[in-house]
mmCIF file of the N, C-alpha and C atoms, coordinates in Angstrom:
data_MODEL
# 
_entry.id   MODEL 
# 
loop_
_atom_site.group_PDB 
_atom_site.id 
_atom_site.type_symbol 
_atom_site.label_atom_id 
_atom_site.label_alt_id 
_atom_site.label_comp_id 
_atom_site.label_asym_id 
_atom_site.label_entity_id 
_atom_site.label_seq_id 
_atom_site.pdbx_PDB_ins_code 
_atom_site.Cartn_x 
_atom_site.Cartn_y 
_atom_site.Cartn_z 
_atom_site.occupancy 
_atom_site.B_iso_or_equiv 
_atom_site.pdbx_formal_charge 
_atom_site.auth_seq_id 
_atom_site.auth_comp_id 
_atom_site.auth_asym_id 
_atom_site.auth_atom_id 
_atom_site.pdbx_PDB_model_num 
ATOM 1   N N  . MET A 1 1  ? 1.066   -1.384 0.354   1.00 0.00 ? 1  MET A N  1 
ATOM 2   C CA . MET A 1 1  ? -0.299  -0.126 0.306   1.00 0.00 ? 1  MET A CA 1 
ATOM 3   C C  . MET A 1 1  ? 1.041   1.388  -0.048  1.00 0.00 ? 1  MET A C  1 
ATOM 4   N N  . GLU A 1 2  ? 2.110   1.394  0.421   1.00 0.00 ? 2  GLU A N  1 
ATOM 5   C CA . GLU A 1 2  ? 2.656   2.487  0.330   1.00 0.00 ? 2  GLU A CA 1 
ATOM 6   C C  . GLU A 1 2  ? 3.286   2.833  -0.302  1.00 0.00 ? 2  GLU A C  1 
ATOM 7   N N  . THR A 1 3  ? 3.135   1.922  -1.518  1.00 0.00 ? 3  THR A N  1 
ATOM 8   C CA . THR A 1 3  ? 3.785   2.030  -2.185  1.00 0.00 ? 3  THR A CA 1 
ATOM 9   C C  . THR A 1 3  ? 3.475   2.822  -3.445  1.00 0.00 ? 3  THR A C  1 
ATOM 10  N N  . GLU A 1 4  ? 1.638   2.118  -3.369  1.00 0.00 ? 4  GLU A N  1 
ATOM 11  C CA . GLU A 1 4  ? 0.614   2.927  -4.144  1.00 0.00 ? 4  GLU A CA 1 
ATOM 12  C C  . GLU A 1 4  ? 0.910   4.278  -4.387  1.00 0.00 ? 4  GLU A C  1 
ATOM 13  N N  . SER A 1 5  ? 0.918   4.843  -2.778  1.00 0.00 ? 5  SER A N  1 
ATOM 14  C CA . SER A 1 5  ? 0.318   6.364  -2.168  1.00 0.00 ? 5  SER A CA 1 
ATOM 15  C C  . SER A 1 5  ? 1.463   6.852  -2.211  1.00 0.00 ? 5  SER A C  1 
ATOM 16  N N  . SER A 1 6  ? 2.875   6.056  -2.405  1.00 0.00 ? 6  SER A N  1 
ATOM 17  C CA . SER A 1 6  ? 3.812   7.101  -2.752  1.00 0.00 ? 6  SER A CA 1 
ATOM 18  C C  . SER A 1 6  ? 3.600   7.515  -4.289  1.00 0.00 ? 6  SER A C  1 
ATOM 19  N N  . LEU A 1 7  ? 3.084   6.022  -5.338  1.00 0.00 ? 7  LEU A N  1 
ATOM 20  C CA . LEU A 1 7  ? 3.154   6.550  -6.407  1.00 0.00 ? 7  LEU A CA 1 
ATOM 21  C C  . LEU A 1 7  ? 2.380   8.063  -6.821  1.00 0.00 ? 7  LEU A C  1 
ATOM 22  N N  . ASP A 1 8  ? 1.030   7.723  -6.568  1.00 0.00 ? 8  ASP A N  1 
ATOM 23  C CA . ASP A 1 8  ? 0.140   8.993  -7.038  1.00 0.00 ? 8  ASP A CA 1 
ATOM 24  C C  . ASP A 1 8  ? 0.866   9.670  -6.348  1.00 0.00 ? 8  ASP A C  1 
ATOM 25  N N  . ALA A 1 9  ? 1.712   9.675  -4.835  1.00 0.00 ? 9  ALA A N  1 
ATOM 26  C CA . ALA A 1 9  ? 2.122   10.906 -4.872  1.00 0.00 ? 9  ALA A CA 1 
ATOM 27  C C  . ALA A 1 9  ? 3.305   11.664 -5.602  1.00 0.00 ? 9  ALA A C  1 
ATOM 28  N N  . ALA A 1 10 ? 3.785   10.995 -6.303  1.00 0.00 ? 10 ALA A N  1 
ATOM 29  C CA . ALA A 1 10 ? 5.082   11.426 -6.803  1.00 0.00 ? 10 ALA A CA 1 
ATOM 30  C C  . ALA A 1 10 ? 3.635   12.016 -8.189  1.00 0.00 ? 10 ALA A C  1 
ATOM 31  N N  . ALA A 1 11 ? 3.150   10.992 -8.787  1.00 0.00 ? 11 ALA A N  1 
ATOM 32  C CA . ALA A 1 11 ? 1.805   11.544 -9.821  1.00 0.00 ? 11 ALA A CA 1 
ATOM 33  C C  . ALA A 1 11 ? 1.186   12.748 -10.055 1.00 0.00 ? 11 ALA A C  1 
ATOM 34  N N  . ALA A 1 12 ? 0.704   12.554 -8.596  1.00 0.00 ? 12 ALA A N  1 
ATOM 35  C CA . ALA A 1 12 ? 0.590   14.223 -8.018  1.00 0.00 ? 12 ALA A CA 1 
ATOM 36  C C  . ALA A 1 12 ? 1.496   15.447 -8.317  1.00 0.00 ? 12 ALA A C  1 
ATOM 37  N N  . ALA A 1 13 ? 3.363   15.501 -7.556  1.00 0.00 ? 13 ALA A N  1 
ATOM 38  C CA . ALA A 1 13 ? 3.971   16.455 -7.916  1.00 0.00 ? 13 ALA A CA 1 
ATOM 39  C C  . ALA A 1 13 ? 4.462   16.529 -9.394  1.00 0.00 ? 13 ALA A C  1 
ATOM 40  N N  . VAL A 1 14 ? 4.451   15.843 -10.151 1.00 0.00 ? 14 VAL A N  1 
ATOM 41  C CA . VAL A 1 14 ? 4.379   15.549 -11.853 1.00 0.00 ? 14 VAL A CA 1 
ATOM 42  C C  . VAL A 1 14 ? 3.741   16.666 -11.420 1.00 0.00 ? 14 VAL A C  1 
ATOM 43  N N  . ALA A 1 15 ? 2.522   16.156 -12.341 1.00 0.00 ? 15 ALA A N  1 
ATOM 44  C CA . ALA A 1 15 ? 1.025   16.902 -12.264 1.00 0.00 ? 15 ALA A CA 1 
ATOM 45  C C  . ALA A 1 15 ? 1.221   18.256 -12.169 1.00 0.00 ? 15 ALA A C  1 
ATOM 46  N N  . ALA A 1 16 ? 1.446   18.453 -11.358 1.00 0.00 ? 16 ALA A N  1 
ATOM 47  C CA . ALA A 1 16 ? 1.803   20.162 -10.534 1.00 0.00 ? 16 ALA A CA 1 
ATOM 48  C C  . ALA A 1 16 ? 2.513   20.198 -10.976 1.00 0.00 ? 16 ALA A C  1 
ATOM 49  N N  . ALA A 1 17 ? 3.665   20.136 -11.341 1.00 0.00 ? 17 ALA A N  1 
ATOM 50  C CA . ALA A 1 17 ? 5.208   20.501 -11.497 1.00 0.00 ? 17 ALA A CA 1 
ATOM 51  C C  . ALA A 1 17 ? 4.565   20.437 -13.042 1.00 0.00 ? 17 ALA A C  1 
ATOM 52  N N  . ARG A 1 18 ? 3.723   19.820 -13.737 1.00 0.00 ? 18 ARG A N  1 
ATOM 53  C CA . ARG A 1 18 ? 3.163   20.483 -15.405 1.00 0.00 ? 18 ARG A CA 1 
ATOM 54  C C  . ARG A 1 18 ? 2.473   21.047 -15.085 1.00 0.00 ? 18 ARG A C  1 
ATOM 55  N N  . HIS A 1 19 ? 1.618   21.563 -14.114 1.00 0.00 ? 19 HIS A N  1 
ATOM 56  C CA . HIS A 1 19 ? 0.811   22.222 -14.324 1.00 0.00 ? 19 HIS A CA 1 
ATOM 57  C C  . HIS A 1 19 ? 1.136   23.958 -14.708 1.00 0.00 ? 19 HIS A C  1 
ATOM 58  N N  . ALA A 1 20 ? 1.933   23.872 -13.868 1.00 0.00 ? 20 ALA A N  1 
ATOM 59  C CA . ALA A 1 20 ? 2.609   25.109 -13.093 1.00 0.00 ? 20 ALA A CA 1 
ATOM 60  C C  . ALA A 1 20 ? 3.464   26.028 -14.392 1.00 0.00 ? 20 ALA A C  1 
ATOM 61  N N  . ARG A 1 21 ? 4.320   25.065 -15.229 1.00 0.00 ? 21 ARG A N  1 
ATOM 62  C CA . ARG A 1 21 ? 4.995   25.284 -15.810 1.00 0.00 ? 21 ARG A CA 1 
ATOM 63  C C  . ARG A 1 21 ? 4.644   25.476 -17.498 1.00 0.00 ? 21 ARG A C  1 
ATOM 64  N N  . PHE A 1 22 ? 3.579   24.797 -17.570 1.00 0.00 ? 22 PHE A N  1 
ATOM 65  C CA . PHE A 1 22 ? 2.442   25.402 -18.650 1.00 0.00 ? 22 PHE A CA 1 
ATOM 66  C C  . PHE A 1 22 ? 1.183   25.434 -18.691 1.00 0.00 ? 22 PHE A C  1 
ATOM 67  N N  . GLY A 1 23 ? 0.704   25.712 -17.971 1.00 0.00 ? 23 GLY A N  1 
ATOM 68  C CA . GLY A 1 23 ? -0.105  26.186 -17.475 1.00 0.00 ? 23 GLY A CA 1 
ATOM 69  C C  . GLY A 1 23 ? -1.328  25.269 -18.099 1.00 0.00 ? 23 GLY A C  1 
ATOM 70  N N  . ARG A 1 24 ? -2.275  25.972 -18.676 1.00 0.00 ? 24 ARG A N  1 
ATOM 71  C CA . ARG A 1 24 ? -3.564  24.845 -19.002 1.00 0.00 ? 24 ARG A CA 1 
ATOM 72  C C  . ARG A 1 24 ? -3.142  25.056 -20.384 1.00 0.00 ? 24 ARG A C  1 
ATOM 73  N N  . LEU A 1 25 ? -3.789  24.077 -21.265 1.00 0.00 ? 25 LEU A N  1 
ATOM 74  C CA . LEU A 1 25 ? -4.249  24.656 -23.083 1.00 0.00 ? 25 LEU A CA 1 
ATOM 75  C C  . LEU A 1 25 ? -5.225  25.320 -23.121 1.00 0.00 ? 25 LEU A C  1 
ATOM 76  N N  . PRO A 1 26 ? -4.322  26.344 -24.707 1.00 0.00 ? 26 PRO A N  1 
ATOM 77  C CA . PRO A 1 26 ? -5.775  27.344 -25.545 1.00 0.00 ? 26 PRO A CA 1 
ATOM 78  C C  . PRO A 1 26 ? -7.149  27.296 -25.257 1.00 0.00 ? 26 PRO A C  1 
ATOM 79  N N  . ASP A 1 27 ? -7.468  27.846 -25.096 1.00 0.00 ? 27 ASP A N  1 
ATOM 80  C CA . ASP A 1 27 ? -9.324  27.089 -25.917 1.00 0.00 ? 27 ASP A CA 1 
ATOM 81  C C  . ASP A 1 27 ? -9.065  27.045 -27.508 1.00 0.00 ? 27 ASP A C  1 
ATOM 82  N N  . ARG A 1 28 ? -10.181 25.665 -27.328 1.00 0.00 ? 28 ARG A N  1 
ATOM 83  C CA . ARG A 1 28 ? -10.120 25.542 -28.619 1.00 0.00 ? 28 ARG A CA 1 
ATOM 84  C C  . ARG A 1 28 ? -11.022 26.461 -29.453 1.00 0.00 ? 28 ARG A C  1 
ATOM 85  N N  . ILE A 1 29 ? -10.589 26.469 -30.445 1.00 0.00 ? 29 ILE A N  1 
ATOM 86  C CA . ILE A 1 29 ? -11.404 27.239 -31.884 1.00 0.00 ? 29 ILE A CA 1 
ATOM 87  C C  . ILE A 1 29 ? -12.442 26.722 -32.605 1.00 0.00 ? 29 ILE A C  1 
ATOM 88  N N  . GLN A 1 30 ? -13.096 27.463 -32.267 1.00 0.00 ? 30 GLN A N  1 
ATOM 89  C CA . GLN A 1 30 ? -15.212 27.207 -32.563 1.00 0.00 ? 30 GLN A CA 1 
ATOM 90  C C  . GLN A 1 30 ? -14.832 26.331 -34.431 1.00 0.00 ? 30 GLN A C  1 
ATOM 91  N N  . PHE A 1 31 ? -15.403 25.654 -35.247 1.00 0.00 ? 31 PHE A N  1 
ATOM 92  C CA . PHE A 1 31 ? -15.057 25.929 -36.877 1.00 0.00 ? 31 PHE A CA 1 
ATOM 93  C C  . PHE A 1 31 ? -15.223 26.992 -37.114 1.00 0.00 ? 31 PHE A C  1 
ATOM 94  N N  . HIS A 1 32 ? -16.656 27.843 -36.971 1.00 0.00 ? 32 HIS A N  1 
ATOM 95  C CA . HIS A 1 32 ? -17.064 28.960 -37.499 1.00 0.00 ? 32 HIS A CA 1 
ATOM 96  C C  . HIS A 1 32 ? -15.873 30.405 -36.951 1.00 0.00 ? 32 HIS A C  1 
ATOM 97  N N  . GLU A 1 33 ? -15.619 29.992 -36.239 1.00 0.00 ? 33 GLU A N  1 
ATOM 98  C CA . GLU A 1 33 ? -14.175 31.126 -36.436 1.00 0.00 ? 33 GLU A CA 1 
ATOM 99  C C  . GLU A 1 33 ? -12.923 30.915 -37.057 1.00 0.00 ? 33 GLU A C  1 
ATOM 100 N N  . MET A 1 34 ? -13.159 29.632 -37.862 1.00 0.00 ? 34 MET A N  1 
ATOM 101 C CA . MET A 1 34 ? -11.854 29.508 -38.951 1.00 0.00 ? 34 MET A CA 1 
ATOM 102 C C  . MET A 1 34 ? -12.451 29.725 -40.235 1.00 0.00 ? 34 MET A C  1 
ATOM 103 N N  . VAL A 1 35 ? -13.485 29.375 -40.401 1.00 0.00 ? 35 VAL A N  1 
ATOM 104 C CA . VAL A 1 35 ? -14.142 29.777 -42.213 1.00 0.00 ? 35 VAL A CA 1 
ATOM 105 C C  . VAL A 1 35 ? -14.649 30.782 -42.168 1.00 0.00 ? 35 VAL A C  1 
ATOM 106 N N  . GLU A 1 36 ? -14.294 31.603 -43.209 1.00 0.00 ? 36 GLU A N  1 
ATOM 107 C CA . GLU A 1 36 ? -14.574 32.938 -44.035 1.00 0.00 ? 36 GLU A CA 1 
ATOM 108 C C  . GLU A 1 36 ? -15.176 32.577 -45.080 1.00 0.00 ? 36 GLU A C  1 
ATOM 109 N N  . GLU A 1 37 ? -17.066 33.288 -44.998 1.00 0.00 ? 37 GLU A N  1 
ATOM 110 C CA . GLU A 1 37 ? -17.508 33.122 -46.149 1.00 0.00 ? 37 GLU A CA 1 
ATOM 111 C C  . GLU A 1 37 ? -17.875 35.044 -47.125 1.00 0.00 ? 37 GLU A C  1 
ATOM 112 N N  . LYS A 1 38 ? -17.479 33.923 -48.237 1.00 0.00 ? 38 LYS A N  1 
ATOM 113 C CA . LYS A 1 38 ? -17.958 35.474 -49.282 1.00 0.00 ? 38 LYS A CA 1 
ATOM 114 C C  . LYS A 1 38 ? -18.761 35.168 -49.807 1.00 0.00 ? 38 LYS A C  1 
ATOM 115 N N  . VAL A 1 39 ? -19.175 36.511 -50.749 1.00 0.00 ? 39 VAL A N  1 
ATOM 116 C CA . VAL A 1 39 ? -20.388 36.467 -51.891 1.00 0.00 ? 39 VAL A CA 1 
ATOM 117 C C  . VAL A 1 39 ? -19.501 35.690 -52.786 1.00 0.00 ? 39 VAL A C  1 
ATOM 118 N N  . ALA A 1 40 ? -20.781 35.076 -54.289 1.00 0.00 ? 40 ALA A N  1 
ATOM 119 C CA . ALA A 1 40 ? -19.702 34.366 -54.999 1.00 0.00 ? 40 ALA A CA 1 
ATOM 120 C C  . ALA A 1 40 ? -20.067 35.986 -56.422 1.00 0.00 ? 40 ALA A C  1 
ATOM 121 N N  . GLU A 1 41 ? -19.005 36.348 -57.091 1.00 0.00 ? 41 GLU A N  1 
ATOM 122 C CA . GLU A 1 41 ? -18.659 36.022 -58.232 1.00 0.00 ? 41 GLU A CA 1 
ATOM 123 C C  . GLU A 1 41 ? -19.649 36.431 -59.181 1.00 0.00 ? 41 GLU A C  1 
ATOM 124 N N  . PRO A 1 42 ? -19.469 37.297 -60.211 1.00 0.00 ? 42 PRO A N  1 
ATOM 125 C CA . PRO A 1 42 ? -21.057 36.660 -60.950 1.00 0.00 ? 42 PRO A CA 1 
ATOM 126 C C  . PRO A 1 42 ? -19.386 36.164 -61.787 1.00 0.00 ? 42 PRO A C  1 
ATOM 127 N N  . ASN A 1 43 ? -19.986 35.020 -63.162 1.00 0.00 ? 43 ASN A N  1 
ATOM 128 C CA . ASN A 1 43 ? -18.725 34.725 -64.330 1.00 0.00 ? 43 ASN A CA 1 
ATOM 129 C C  . ASN A 1 43 ? -19.141 36.077 -65.769 1.00 0.00 ? 43 ASN A C  1 
ATOM 130 N N  . ALA A 1 44 ? -18.432 36.382 -65.879 1.00 0.00 ? 44 ALA A N  1 
ATOM 131 C CA . ALA A 1 44 ? -17.780 37.153 -66.547 1.00 0.00 ? 44 ALA A CA 1 
ATOM 132 C C  . ALA A 1 44 ? -16.825 35.715 -67.433 1.00 0.00 ? 44 ALA A C  1 
ATOM 133 N N  . SER A 1 45 ? -18.163 36.126 -68.744 1.00 0.00 ? 45 SER A N  1 
ATOM 134 C CA . SER A 1 45 ? -18.472 34.938 -69.407 1.00 0.00 ? 45 SER A CA 1 
ATOM 135 C C  . SER A 1 45 ? -17.418 36.042 -70.410 1.00 0.00 ? 45 SER A C  1 
ATOM 136 N N  . GLY A 1 46 ? -18.068 37.036 -70.847 1.00 0.00 ? 46 GLY A N  1 
ATOM 137 C CA . GLY A 1 46 ? -17.163 37.780 -71.445 1.00 0.00 ? 46 GLY A CA 1 
ATOM 138 C C  . GLY A 1 46 ? -15.725 37.346 -71.747 1.00 0.00 ? 46 GLY A C  1 
ATOM 139 N N  . ILE A 1 47 ? -14.647 38.198 -70.710 1.00 0.00 ? 47 ILE A N  1 
ATOM 140 C CA . ILE A 1 47 ? -13.643 37.233 -70.885 1.00 0.00 ? 47 ILE A CA 1 
ATOM 141 C C  . ILE A 1 47 ? -12.780 35.890 -70.767 1.00 0.00 ? 47 ILE A C  1 
ATOM 142 N N  . ALA A 1 48 ? -13.784 35.076 -70.770 1.00 0.00 ? 48 ALA A N  1 
ATOM 143 C CA . ALA A 1 48 ? -13.145 33.487 -70.144 1.00 0.00 ? 48 ALA A CA 1 
ATOM 144 C C  . ALA A 1 48 ? -13.392 33.447 -71.844 1.00 0.00 ? 48 ALA A C  1 
ATOM 145 N N  . SER A 1 49 ? -14.561 33.495 -72.723 1.00 0.00 ? 49 SER A N  1 
ATOM 146 C CA . SER A 1 49 ? -14.894 32.908 -73.565 1.00 0.00 ? 49 SER A CA 1 
ATOM 147 C C  . SER A 1 49 ? -14.333 32.271 -74.473 1.00 0.00 ? 49 SER A C  1 
ATOM 148 N N  . TYR A 1 50 ? -14.034 30.678 -75.258 1.00 0.00 ? 50 TYR A N  1 
ATOM 149 C CA . TYR A 1 50 ? -13.545 30.325 -75.931 1.00 0.00 ? 50 TYR A CA 1 
ATOM 150 C C  . TYR A 1 50 ? -13.656 30.947 -77.140 1.00 0.00 ? 50 TYR A C  1 
ATOM 151 N N  . ASN A 1 51 ? -12.332 31.236 -77.553 1.00 0.00 ? 51 ASN A N  1 
ATOM 152 C CA . ASN A 1 51 ? -11.910 31.651 -79.072 1.00 0.00 ? 51 ASN A CA 1 
ATOM 153 C C  . ASN A 1 51 ? -11.207 30.250 -79.813 1.00 0.00 ? 51 ASN A C  1 
ATOM 154 N N  . PRO A 1 52 ? -12.375 29.995 -80.530 1.00 0.00 ? 52 PRO A N  1 
ATOM 155 C CA . PRO A 1 52 ? -11.241 28.661 -81.125 1.00 0.00 ? 52 PRO A CA 1 
ATOM 156 C C  . PRO A 1 52 ? -9.996  29.285 -82.346 1.00 0.00 ? 52 PRO A C  1 
ATOM 157 N N  . GLU A 1 53 ? -10.213 30.529 -82.783 1.00 0.00 ? 53 GLU A N  1 
ATOM 158 C CA . GLU A 1 53 ? -8.757  31.233 -83.996 1.00 0.00 ? 53 GLU A CA 1 
ATOM 159 C C  . GLU A 1 53 ? -7.720  31.091 -83.045 1.00 0.00 ? 53 GLU A C  1 
ATOM 160 N N  . GLY A 1 54 ? -8.273  31.728 -81.928 1.00 0.00 ? 54 GLY A N  1 
ATOM 161 C CA . GLY A 1 54 ? -6.793  32.033 -80.672 1.00 0.00 ? 54 GLY A CA 1 
ATOM 162 C C  . GLY A 1 54 ? -6.104  30.901 -80.224 1.00 0.00 ? 54 GLY A C  1 
ATOM 163 N N  . SER A 1 55 ? -7.163  30.295 -79.641 1.00 0.00 ? 55 SER A N  1 
ATOM 164 C CA . SER A 1 55 ? -6.740  29.268 -79.150 1.00 0.00 ? 55 SER A CA 1 
ATOM 165 C C  . SER A 1 55 ? -5.118  28.693 -78.932 1.00 0.00 ? 55 SER A C  1 
ATOM 166 N N  . TRP A 1 56 ? -4.697  28.210 -80.435 1.00 0.00 ? 56 TRP A N  1 
ATOM 167 C CA . TRP A 1 56 ? -3.743  27.530 -81.167 1.00 0.00 ? 56 TRP A CA 1 
ATOM 168 C C  . TRP A 1 56 ? -1.895  27.934 -80.061 1.00 0.00 ? 56 TRP A C  1 
ATOM 169 N N  . ASN A 1 57 ? -2.328  29.177 -79.865 1.00 0.00 ? 57 ASN A N  1 
ATOM 170 C CA . ASN A 1 57 ? -0.920  29.801 -79.285 1.00 0.00 ? 57 ASN A CA 1 
ATOM 171 C C  . ASN A 1 57 ? -1.210  29.060 -77.995 1.00 0.00 ? 57 ASN A C  1 
ATOM 172 N N  . HIS A 1 58 ? -1.808  28.932 -77.432 1.00 0.00 ? 58 HIS A N  1 
ATOM 173 C CA . HIS A 1 58 ? -1.592  29.186 -75.692 1.00 0.00 ? 58 HIS A CA 1 
ATOM 174 C C  . HIS A 1 58 ? -1.577  27.977 -75.745 1.00 0.00 ? 58 HIS A C  1 
ATOM 175 N N  . PHE A 1 59 ? -0.621  27.052 -77.030 1.00 0.00 ? 59 PHE A N  1 
ATOM 176 C CA . PHE A 1 59 ? 0.509   25.479 -75.937 1.00 0.00 ? 59 PHE A CA 1 
ATOM 177 C C  . PHE A 1 59 ? 1.236   25.547 -77.507 1.00 0.00 ? 59 PHE A C  1 
ATOM 178 N N  . SER A 1 60 ? 2.054   24.963 -76.556 1.00 0.00 ? 60 SER A N  1 
ATOM 179 C CA . SER A 1 60 ? 3.602   24.148 -77.502 1.00 0.00 ? 60 SER A CA 1 
ATOM 180 C C  . SER A 1 60 ? 3.424   23.013 -77.980 1.00 0.00 ? 60 SER A C  1 
ATOM 181 N N  . CYS A 1 61 ? 3.534   23.636 -79.452 1.00 0.00 ? 61 CYS A N  1 
ATOM 182 C CA . CYS A 1 61 ? 3.669   21.606 -80.113 1.00 0.00 ? 61 CYS A CA 1 
ATOM 183 C C  . CYS A 1 61 ? 4.648   21.736 -81.120 1.00 0.00 ? 61 CYS A C  1 
ATOM 184 N N  . LEU A 1 62 ? 5.908   20.559 -80.715 1.00 0.00 ? 62 LEU A N  1 
ATOM 185 C CA . LEU A 1 62 ? 6.827   19.923 -81.835 1.00 0.00 ? 62 LEU A CA 1 
ATOM 186 C C  . LEU A 1 62 ? 6.757   20.975 -83.337 1.00 0.00 ? 62 LEU A C  1 
ATOM 187 N N  . ALA A 1 63 ? 5.842   19.896 -83.648 1.00 0.00 ? 63 ALA A N  1 
ATOM 188 C CA . ALA A 1 63 ? 4.993   19.685 -85.045 1.00 0.00 ? 63 ALA A CA 1 
ATOM 189 C C  . ALA A 1 63 ? 5.579   21.262 -86.339 1.00 0.00 ? 63 ALA A C  1 
ATOM 190 N N  . LEU A 1 64 ? 4.255   22.383 -85.055 1.00 0.00 ? 64 LEU A N  1 
ATOM 191 C CA . LEU A 1 64 ? 3.696   23.427 -84.728 1.00 0.00 ? 64 LEU A CA 1 
ATOM 192 C C  . LEU A 1 64 ? 4.844   24.223 -85.169 1.00 0.00 ? 64 LEU A C  1 
ATOM 193 N N  . ASP A 1 65 ? 5.549   23.464 -83.983 1.00 0.00 ? 65 ASP A N  1 
ATOM 194 C CA . ASP A 1 65 ? 7.368   24.642 -84.094 1.00 0.00 ? 65 ASP A CA 1 
ATOM 195 C C  . ASP A 1 65 ? 8.353   24.530 -86.219 1.00 0.00 ? 65 ASP A C  1 
ATOM 196 N N  . LEU A 1 66 ? 8.179   23.611 -86.195 1.00 0.00 ? 66 LEU A N  1 
ATOM 197 C CA . LEU A 1 66 ? 9.201   22.688 -86.749 1.00 0.00 ? 66 LEU A CA 1 
ATOM 198 C C  . LEU A 1 66 ? 8.116   22.611 -88.899 1.00 0.00 ? 66 LEU A C  1 
ATOM 199 N N  . GLY A 1 67 ? 6.654   23.603 -88.806 1.00 0.00 ? 67 GLY A N  1 
ATOM 200 C CA . GLY A 1 67 ? 6.526   23.373 -90.053 1.00 0.00 ? 67 GLY A CA 1 
ATOM 201 C C  . GLY A 1 67 ? 5.783   22.863 -90.856 1.00 0.00 ? 67 GLY A C  1 
ATOM 202 N N  . LEU A 1 68 ? 4.992   21.571 -89.270 1.00 0.00 ? 68 LEU A N  1 
ATOM 203 C CA . LEU A 1 68 ? 5.186   20.001 -90.088 1.00 0.00 ? 68 LEU A CA 1 
ATOM 204 C C  . LEU A 1 68 ? 2.733   20.255 -90.086 1.00 0.00 ? 68 LEU A C  1 
# 
């Protein structure tokens, strides 16, 4: 029985020393504090429209570079 009480006292001393050194953990961050909501902007369809005649200059092709 004496070893159990001495172990309990030692564990309590270690816990007290840990608490004195580190204090307590910070409060948990809530999910709504981590997330930022933004309103979606309308699609700029004029800017992102597909142009088949000008699309060739966006790709690098060895055959086109060599004139094949």
